[in-house]
Each structure stands twice: as structure tokens, then as C-alpha cells.
N, C-alpha and C positions, 0 to 999 in steps of 0.2 A: 661426793659431788662430783668428780670427773667423770667417775663409771656412771653415774645416772645420765652425765651430758653426753655421753658417747656415744649415744644412739640418737640424738637430737639433730634434727635438719638444720641444714646450711641456713645461716641468717643475714642479714643487710648491711652490717655496718662495715665501712671502709674508708679509709684517706687516703690522700696522696704517696706512692710508692717513695721512700728516702733515697737519696740520690749520694753516689759515692761524691765525697768533697776531696779536694785538693789540697795540697799542704799548704798551711798558711804562710803567706808572704814574711818578709820581716825576721830578724834574729829574736831569739829567744832572752827573754832578762835573765840576769846573773840569778844565783840564788840569794836570798835575803839574808843579810849578813846580821841584821837585827828584827828578829821576828816581830818585836814590840812597834816596831816603826810603822804607824797606821798610815801614813802620808806615802810613804812608798808603797804599800801595799795597794792602796786605792790608785796610784798611777797604774800600777802592773794590772789593774781590773780595767781601768779605762782602758789601756792599751789593748787588751784582750777584747774589750767590747767594741774598738773600732775596726779590728780584724774581723771579727765576726760579722759585723757589719758589712766589710767589703767584700767578705765570702756570701755573704747572703745576696748580694746584688749581682754574682755572677751566676746564679741558678735563675731559672726561668720563673716568670710570674705565675703565680697560683690561677688556676681555673675559679677556684672558689674562692670567697671573702674568708678573712681570719675565722677561726672559730673562737666565738666568746665562751659559750657554755663548757665546761670541760667534760659533762656529762653527755652532751650531744653526740650522735652518731651518723655516719652517711650510710645510705643505701647501697647494696652490692650493684654493680653494671649488670643491666639488664642483658645483654649480649652474653654475659657468663652465665645468668641463671638460668636461661633457656636451655642449652646443651647438657646444664648439670641437673634436669628434672630428673625424678624417680623415674622409673619404668612403668607404662601404661599398662603392661601386660605381657606374657610371653609371647616369642617369637611364633608369629603364625605362618602356615604353609606358603601362602601369598606373598609374606613379607621375605621370603628367603629365597625367591627366584631370581637371578641377576639379570641386571639391565643388559640390553644387546649391546655386543661389544663397539657398534660404530656410534650409540648415542650419546648424547650430552646431556647432562640432566635440565630439565626445564625450571622455569622462577618456581613453577605450582609445586615441583617436587621438593624443592629446596626449602618451601616455605611450610609444607605440610611433612613437619618430620617428626616422624614418629618413633620412640624411645621404648624398645622391647627388651626384656630379658630372656638370658638363654644360658644354659648349663655349658660347663667345658666340653662335655661329650658331645652337646647340640653343635658346639662351634667348631669342633673338629670333622663333624660329621658334613658340616656344611663347608667347610675349608676343602674337603677332600673331592665333594661334589660340585662347588663353584670355582675352583683355583682356575684362572685362566692357563697359566705357565703348566700346570699338571696336566690340563687338557689338551695342549701343544706337545708336551712329552708322550700323552697317549697315542696322538696322531704319529710319531716319530717312531714308537714301537709297531704301528700299524704300516708305515710305511717300509721298516725294515723288515717286517714279516713278508710283506710283497715283493721285497726284492731278492729274498732268499728263493720264495717260490717261483720266482723267474729265472734265477739262477739255476734251479733244479730242472728246469725245462730244458736246459742243453744237453741233457741226458737224453734226449727224444729226438727224432727226427723233425723237420719242420717240412711240411706239405703246403702248398699254394697252388692256388689258380687263376690262370692269367685269361684273359680276353680282349680282343681288339676289334675293332670293326670300323667302316667309315665309306666314303664317296667321294669320286673326283670326277670332274667333267674338264674336259679341254677341247679346245679349236685349235687343227693345225694344218698347216699349209708346206705342199711338196713341189718344189720348183726342181725340173732338171736341167742343169747346165749344159751339159754336152749327150748328145745321143749314145745307145746302146749297141746299136748296130754293127759297131768295129771289135765287137768281144769275140767273135766267132763262136757264136752259139748256135748256129743253124738260122734256119728260114724264120723261127719263132721270133727272133730278135732282129730281124730283117726289115727294111721299109719297105720291100718288096717282096716278101718272102712267101706268101700266099696267094693261090689262085681262086678265084671267084666267077660262077658263071655270069655273063653279062647278059643283063635284060634289053639291053639296045640292039645288038647284033648276034649273031651266032659265036661262038667263043668264048673265051675267058680273060677276064683282066687280073691284074695283080692288086693285092692289098697287102697293108702292114701286117706282120706278124702279129699274134695275140701279145705277145710280151715287148714288142718295138715299143720305145719311149723317145719320142724326138726332141731335138735341143728346144727349149724354150716351152715344153709342156708343163704343165701346172695342175696339180688336184688339191681340192681342200676337203675336208671332212671333218666332224664334230664326234667325239668319242667321250664315253662314260664308263666308269668302272666303280662296281659295290665290292667290296673285301671285307672279310669276317674271318677270325681265327679264334681259337681258344684251345685249352689244354690243362694239365696238372704237373706241377713241378716238384721233386722231392729231393731235400738235401739233408744229408747224415755225416756228421763228423764222427769218423771211425775212429781217428787217433788225434786227440787234443790235449795236450799235456797242461795248459792252462785251464782245463774245463773244473777239475776237482778243486785246486786251490781256489776258485772263484766262488765255488759253493761252500767250501769251509770259511772263507772270509765274510759271506754272505751271512752265514749261521753266527759267527763270532760278532759281527754288528748286531745280529738280533738281540744275542746276550747281552751286549754292551749298552742297548738303548733300555732293555728290560732292568737291568741291574740299576742304570740312571733312574730309572722311574721309581723303582723302591727308594733309593737313595734320597730321592725329592718328596716322597712321601713321609719319610723320617725327619728331613729337614722343615716341611711344611708343620708336620705335629708338634715339634719343638718351638717355630715360630707362633703359632697359635698359642700354645702352653704359655710361653711368655709374656704374650700380649694380654692374655686372659689373668694371669697371676698379678703382673704388673695393674691393670685396670681394678683387680680387688686391692691393690696396694693404694692406689690413689682414693679411691672408695673410703677405704678405713683411713687415710691421712685427713681427707676432707671432715670427715667425724671427730679425729682427734683435735684438729685447728679450732673447728667449731666450738667444740666445747671446751677447748681453750680461751678463744675468744670470749665467749660467756662468761667463764670464770673470771675475766679481765672486766668484766662489766658489773660483776657481784662484787670485785674488791674495791674497783674504781668507786662504787656506790658507799661501800663500807668505809673507805679511805676519806670520801668527801665528807661523810657524816661525822666520823672522827675529828675531823679538822674543824668542821663547825661547831663540835663540842669541846675545841681546843685542847683535845689530847693528843693529836699529832699535826707536825709544821706542815705547812703549804707544800713544802717540797714533794711530801708522799704523795698528794695527789698528782702534783705534776709528772712526778716519774710514773704513775700509775697508768697516766694519760698515755706517754711515750710507748711504756710497755703494750699498753692494748692497741694503739695505732700499729707497732711494729708486727703485733701477733694479726691483724687484720691483713697487713700487707703480704704475710705467708699464705694464711688462708685464701686471698684472691688467687695469688700464684698455682696453690694446690688445686682450686676449681678450674682453672685452665688447662693444666697439667691432666687433670683428669677428661675434660673436653675433648682434648688430643689423643688420649688413650683409647677412648671410646671410638674415635674415627679411626685409630690405626687399627683396632680390631676388626672395624666394618670392611677397611681394605684389603685385610688379610682373607677374610670372608666373601668378598667381593658382592656385598649385597647391595641393593637399589638403594639410589640416592637420597630415598626419603625416609630411612630406616637407619638408626642408631642404636647399636647394641649396647646392654650393659650386662654386668654379671649377676645372675640369680642366684650362684651357689655362695654359701658361705666360704669364709677361709677355714679350710680343713690342712692341716700339718701332715704332710707325706710321712710314711715309717721310714726308719731306717733302710739305707740301701742293703738290700739280701747279701750281697756279694762283698767278700774282700778284692783289695786292688788288684793282687794277680788273677784271680779267676775272673775279676772284670776286664782286665786287657786281653786274657785268653778268649773270654766270649766274645769280645768287641772283633777281633781279628779274624774269627770263625764266619764264614758265611758273609761277610760285611759285603754290602752291595756296591758301595764306594769303592773298595780294593777289587772286587770283582768286575767291576766295570772297566778299570783299566787293564786287567788281565785280560778280559776279553777284546779291549781294544789293540793289544800288543799281539794277541791272536791273530786278528783280523789283518794288521799289517805284515805279519810273518807270511799269511798265505797270498795276501797282494803282491808282495815282493816275488815268491815262488810263480805265481800267476805271469807276474811281468817277465821274469826270466825265461819264462815256457816261450815268451814270443820268438825265442832264437833257435827253437827246436820244430822238427819237420811238424806238419799238420796234413793229416790224409783224410779226405772226405769222399763219400758217395754221393753221387746224383744220378738223375733219372725224370725224364719229362716225356709227356705224350699228348698229341694233341691234333687238330685238324683245321683245316681251312678251307675257304670257298670264295670263288672270285666269278664275278658278273659283268661280262664288258661288251657293251653296244657301241655301233660303229653308224653314223647315218649323216643326212643332211650334205651330201656328196654335190660336188661343183666341178667340172671339168673344165679346163681352158686350153688351148692351144690344139694341136692337132691329133688329141689323145695323149692320154698317158695312164701308165700304170695297168697294164695289162694284167697284173695278177689278180688273184681274187679276192673279193674284196668280201668278207663274212659280217653281217649286219648286227649278229647276236650270240656271243659265246659264253659258256659256262665251265667252268675249271674246279674241281674239286678234290682234296688231297688229304692225306692224314701221315702223321709220321711219329716216331720214339725215338729215345734214344737214351742210352745208360753207360756210366764211365766213372773213372775214378781221378780225381785232381790232386795232387799234391805241392804244397807251398812249404818253403824253407827260407826264411830270411836269411840271407849269407852276410850282409855288410849294412849297417844303419848308421855309421862314423859313431858308435858307442852311446846313441840315445838310450837302447833299452837297457844295456848295464848302466847308464848312469841313473836311470829311474828308479833300479833295482837297488842301488846303493843309496838313494836317497830316502827308499823306503825302508834300508836297514837301519840307518841314523834314526828316522823315526820311531822304529822298533826299540831302538836303544834309548830314546828319549822316554817311552813308555816305561820302561824301566826304573830308569833315574824317577818318573813321577809315582810311582810305585811306592817307592823307598821315602820320598817327600810325604807322600798322603799317610803312608804306615806311621811316621812319624808324629804327623799333625793329629791321627785318632788318640795315638797315646796323650799327647800333650792335652788335648781338649779333655780327655777322661781323666787324668791325673788331675786338671785343674778342678773340675766337678766334682770328682771324689775327695779331694782334701777340702774344698769351701762345702761339700755338703756336712763332712764332718764338723767343720769349723760351726756350720750355722746352726747345727744341733746343739753344740757346746755353748755358742751364745745365745741360742732361744732359752735352753736353762737357766744361763744365769740373767738374761733379761727377765725372766718371770720374778725371779727374786728380786731385781731391782726394781721393778714396777711395784710389788708387793711394798718394798721399806721405802719407795718413793713416796706412795699413796700414804702411808701412816704419818710419814715426815710433814707430808702438804696439810693434812688434818691437823696435825700437833702445832706447827707452826702458825696455821689461821688461827686457831684458838688464842695462842700466846699472842697473836698481833692484835686481835679484839679486846683483849686483857692488856694491852700495853706491856706485856712481857718480853716482846720480840719486835725487832724494827721492819721497816718496810724492805729493805735490803734484803734480809733474811728471808722475808716471804716470796720476794721475787726469782733470788736464786733456787729455794725449793721448788718453786712452781716451774721456773726451767729445767729442772734436773726432772720431774715427774713428766713432764712431755717428753723431754729427752728419752727418757726410758720407755713410754709408751712407744715411740717410734721405733726405738732401737728393738722392742721386742717384735713389733709390726715388721719390720724389715728382716730381722732373723727369720720369722717364719714364711714369710716370700721368699727368702733365701734359699730356704730349705726346700723349697717347693720347684723352684727354679733350677737349681742344681739336681735335684732329681731327674727332673724332665729332660737335663742334659745329660745325666748317664744314661736315661732310657733311649736317648737319641742314637747311641751308640750301638745299643744291645736290641733295641724293639725289631721283632721279625715284621716284615712287611712282604705281602704278595708281589712277585714280579711280573703276573698278567695283569694288565689292565681290565680286564673282564672278570676277574675275582672281585668277589664283595671285600670292602675294607671294615674292619671292626675296631673302630679307636681304643686303645689301652692305656689307661693311665698309670696304672704300675707294672712291674716286671713279674710276669708269670715263670717262675722257675722251670717248669715243664716246656715253655716255649721257647726258652732263651736259647741261641746257637750253642751248638755242644760240638 
């Protein structure tokens, strides 16, 4: 009967969850000295009944009235049945696209919740494509590659072009505070230094020299200037002791990011595999406990019929009713656990809010791990991206230390530049005040053009910085030493994780073999005790114990099966080869291929 009911859908009966009861108040009566004294026995029953009533008053009131019909059942909560519905079909391509990262789900999306089935391989492929953390690591790899390319460019000279241009305009006033005829520069600077024919009478008159500037003379003029210049400049570091360590550090950082990406792929596959196996486990638990509740109802009906016929006491019916109520509570919690397991898988796959995944693969036991413990450990250490990432980080720190220390060494650079310039100046809007001023020539518009080039060497050498550079180098050296210790700790963690998975895998295989025999024996025992109970040869207590043993055996077999798969996935996580390049295609692998194992 249990095997036939194992595939039946979840049904609707439920009662309130039993709550833990506090210790009863008061003292326990002493043992009866006279078992035949019924009066004292009745007093003990009355005391126990009073204490139970006091305890019952401490519990919250029931939301539903007391059940009068022992065969009546309550429906399961609709809020649990809706997320536990069977799959409406396989997961479609449009349902696997993740929602935009900055969007929140709408009420319509939450209401239109579609349940779709998918296999474990499909789940892994979706996780590799949709994982936000994995996409962020891909961007980190691209950024590290760009940084290394930028560092490689320091081996080449840099050539830059420059250009400038502008226009300026100004108004100037020139005032003479003292005449310039006392400088002894000759008649051109004298007040009466030049002879000029007179137009009124024969002879000559004297006039001021061409460059004479009297006191109080004043001249105003407006000037404008247009400038433009441009050229090319070349800089090349001939000798730079920090250049090569910087390039090597950038390359080591790229290796570290790529190994981190590969390690995240391993970790993500393990997370998805565990979530999928646990969802399969919850699906099977729902079937087991649903079959158990259905079986409780059948036995409860049998007990009620036997009690009506006077073949069993009323106690059997009440005990079966309590057992059925307790099994309903287990079923209700299992339904809630399955709904949570579905949502956990949806989060790992980054599915849209309107889609809930469910497992479409049947539970299939993974084979025995193909390697022994020593081979597994050696293979796990070889080419392990988690360890390789730490080594790359340590190498980057060592190169950064050398580049920092190179700041105390001389640096020799070559520079060269060539360019030209042009200037256009205008002078106008003259205004002369006083007895004349500024006999010098005034040119209203001038143009100047020029070109130039230069080449040379520069050397810089930091002679003193109060220990700043040395302190930075020491800090990097300490971080390098810390990376070495981190490598040792990670190495030990890998061994512990692998040994735990290996031993638990072996134990799960052994427990699965034992659980299979236990299920077969428990099923036969339940069939026998059921027939014996119906014929009056066995009590209801034997039936209950045997039924509990059968359910426990089924659950143990299920747990052993799932643990075999989970421990296999944990072993696979330590040895699974994964690409370091984000552009390389990822092929999900559910079993270890010895040809692909690290050598």
C-alpha cells in the first residue's frame, strides 16, 4: 500500500500544529503503596486532570471549533498548495531570461507565477549564463586584461600634440612725467633741436625733435593681439627600473582574476547541484508523508469500524486520530520546505520573478567516486584555481614591491618637441594730448611667425623621502608573507573539505545499501502487522510502531540517496576542470571524467 501511495499527489487534511508544553506545575505524587486502593488512584487521576486543564489554559485559543467527528479532516492551506503545484511544462527560453538588475517585481509578475520543470544540466547552464556574481567576475577579468595592456604600453614612447590660440585686446595710456631733453641724446630729443623753413618770413624756425617728449605729454592707443601655436612632443623612458615589475604585477593580477573566475564556476556548480538535489529530496519527502497521511486515514477508518463492531477499544481510534494529526503537521511543514527549496533554486539561477523552477529529473544515484583518497587529494592540489589565485596574488605583491623599491633608483628619459607659433598685433585709435608725445614710430599692424624644436635627456633620482618608499615596500613584503600563510590555510581547507566529502560519500553508499534492506523488511513487517491488526492478533501499538519504522526507513533511504549525490558533487567541486577564460564555452559536467582530471 505504501509503495502504491508513494506517487499520489498531496492531499488536503491538516490540523493545528502541536506546541511544546512546559513542565507541569506541582509535585508528583509518591508511588502507590497499595495498588488496590482505587480511591487513591482516583485522586491521582483528578490531580492530573486538574493540572492538564491548567496547562491547556496557557495555550492560545484554537482558531477553529473543536473537532467532534474523529474521521473529519481539514484542508491544507491554499497558500502552501499554490507554490507546490506540479510543473506546467518545461522551462522555455523566454522564461530563463533574468530580469533587469535594477527592476523590482510587479504585483502582476508575482501573481502570474508559472511553475516550470528543468533538468540539472539546464539549471547549471542557466546559472553559468545568468549569475550576477559570475558576470561581475567576468568584468573583473576584462578590467585586469586592460590594466595589463596599459602597463605594456609603457615600453613604447608617448607622442602628444599640443595647440593653443587666443585673442586679447587692451586700451593703454602713456603719460610723460619728465621731459627727455636732458638725456643728452642729441637734437632729435631736444625741444628746439630741428630747423624748419618759416612760411611767414625768410629764414628758419626751430621745432622740437622727432623724439622729444615734453612733461605732461600723454598718448592713448588701443592694441589687439591674436596668438596661435602648436606642435608635437615625444617622451620616452630610456631607463625605468619600475616598468618591468609593473608589467609583471599586472600579468599576475590577470592570472589571479582568471583563477578566481574558474573557482567561482566550481563553487556555483556545487551550489546549484546541492539546491537541485535538495529540491528532489523535498519532492520525494512530500510524496512519502502524503502517502503516510493517506495510510493514516485508511487505518483510522479501519479502527473506527473495528471499534463500532466492539473488537477494539475506543483508545485505538483516539490514538490513530492523534497519529494522523501529527503526520499531517509533518506533511504541512514538508510542503513549506519544498516551496522554499524551489525559491532557493530560482535565486541561484537568477530567474524572472514570475517563474518558479521545479526538478524534472528523477532521483538517480551517482556512481562510486572513481579515485581513492590519496589520488583525489593529489589531483585536487594540481592546477587548483583557488590555490593558483593565491599564488598569483603573491606574485603580484612581489612585483609591486620591486616596482615600489625602484622609486629610489634613477630614471632616464628622452624628450623631443617641435612646433610653431604665429602672432598678429594691431595698434590704433590713437589720441595725443599735450605738446606732442611719442615721436617714435607707431606701426598699426604687425605679424610675427616663428618655429622651434628641442631635444634632450632628463634624469630624476629620488635622494631622500624620509623613508616613505621603503615603508611602502616593507608593507608589500608583509602582504606577500600573509599571502603565503593564506595559501597554507586554503591548502588545509581543501584537504578537509575533500576528506569530509570522501568519507561521507563512502558512508552514504553503505547507508544506502543498508537502507534498501531496511525498507524491504519494514514494508513486509507493515503488511503483516496490518493483517494481524485486522484479525485481532496484534494491537494498535504494534501497528503504529511498525508504520513509523516503515516511514523512517523510507526517509533514511531517501536521505542516503541524496547524500550520495551531494557528496559526489562536493568531491567533483574540488577536481572539476573549469575554463580560466570568460570567453570560453562552459560545458556542465555531472560526473568526473578521468581523462579531464588534473594530472
